[in-house]
C-alpha positions in Angstrom: 8.5 -12.6 18.2 9.9 -15.2 15.8 13.3 -16.7 16.1 16.0 -15.1 13.9 17.6 -17.2 11.2 21.3 -18.0 11.2 23.3 -15.5 9.1 25.1 -16.9 6.1 28.7 -17.8 7.2 30.7 -15.5 4.9 33.7 -13.3 5.1 33.0 -9.7 4.3 35.2 -8.6 1.4 35.9 -5.1 0.1 34.0 -6.1 -3.0 30.9 -7.0 -1.0 31.0 -3.6 0.8 31.4 -1.8 -2.5 28.4 -3.7 -3.9 26.3 -2.6 -0.9 27.3 1.0 -1.5 26.3 0.8 -5.2 23.0 -1.0 -4.6 20.2 1.5 -5.2 17.0 -0.3 -4.0 17.3 -1.0 -0.3 14.2 -0.8 1.9 14.3 0.3 5.5 11.6 0.4 8.1 11.4 3.6 10.1 9.9 4.0 13.5 7.8 7.1 14.4 10.4 9.8 15.0 12.4 8.6 12.0 14.8 6.1 13.5 15.6 2.9 11.8 14.1 -0.4 13.1 16.7 -2.4 14.9 16.8 -5.9 16.3 18.4 -5.6 19.8 20.5 -8.6 20.7 20.2 -10.3 17.3 23.0 -12.0 15.5 25.5 -11.3 18.3 25.2 -7.5 18.1 23.7 -5.1 20.6 21.6 -3.0 18.3 21.8 -3.8 14.6 19.8 -1.9 12.0 17.6 -3.8 9.7 17.8 -3.5 5.9 16.0 -5.3 3.1 17.2 -5.9 -0.5 13.8 -6.8 -1.9 10.1 -6.3 -1.2 9.6 -9.9 -0.3 12.2 -9.7 2.4 10.5 -6.6 3.8 7.2 -8.4 3.7 8.6 -11.4 5.6 9.8 -9.1 8.4 6.5 -7.3 8.6 4.7 -10.7 8.9 7.0 -11.7 11.8 6.4 -8.5 13.8 2.7 -8.7 13.2 0.1 -6.3 11.9 -0.2 -4.1 15.0 3.5 -3.3 15.0 3.9 -3.2 11.2 1.2 -0.5 10.8 3.3 1.8 13.0 6.3 1.5 10.7 7.0 3.6 7.6 8.8 2.0 4.6 11.6 4.0 3.1 13.4 3.1 -0.1 17.0 4.2 -0.1 20.4 3.7 -1.7 23.5 2.0 -0.3 25.4 5.4 -0.5 22.7 7.0 1.7 22.8 4.2 4.2 26.6 4.4 4.5 26.3 8.2 4.9 23.7 7.9 7.7 25.3 4.9 9.5 27.3 6.9 12.1 24.0 8.7 13.1 21.6 5.7 13.3 22.7 4.5 16.8 23.4 1.0 15.5 26.4 -1.3 15.9 25.9 -3.1 12.5 23.4 -4.1 9.9 21.3 -7.2 9.3 20.3 -7.7 5.7 17.1 -9.7 5.1 16.8 -11.1 8.7 13.9 -13.4 7.9 14.7 -14.2 4.3 13.7 -15.2 1.8 17.1 -15.6 0.5 20.4 -15.1 2.3 20.6 -13.3 5.6 23.8 -11.3 6.0 25.2 -9.4 9.0 27.8 -6.7 9.0 29.4 -5.3 12.1 30.3 -1.6 12.1 34.0 -2.5 11.9 33.2 -4.2 8.5 31.4 -1.3 7.1 
């Protein structure tokens, strides 16, 4: 397991949340049984769900977890609206966007979403 990166120090704004809701090209990794991949204990949260804004971020995560784990995961493309609709049912306490880059890693606690 690789070390997580530090999340970008930003204040979550209503505009940022609105942009997440409008984004139509998120990727999520699904475990067998159709639950979202999480990173227990990462970024100060108990069980944040993991989302990716681009294929290269998804690939960076898969490289970190290794081929044996990655082959057990299913990639799903989804929209921000769908993620926000499902959030209360995912068993997560927040989201981590692009946890291993490239690009900016952002975290969102449930209270921000």
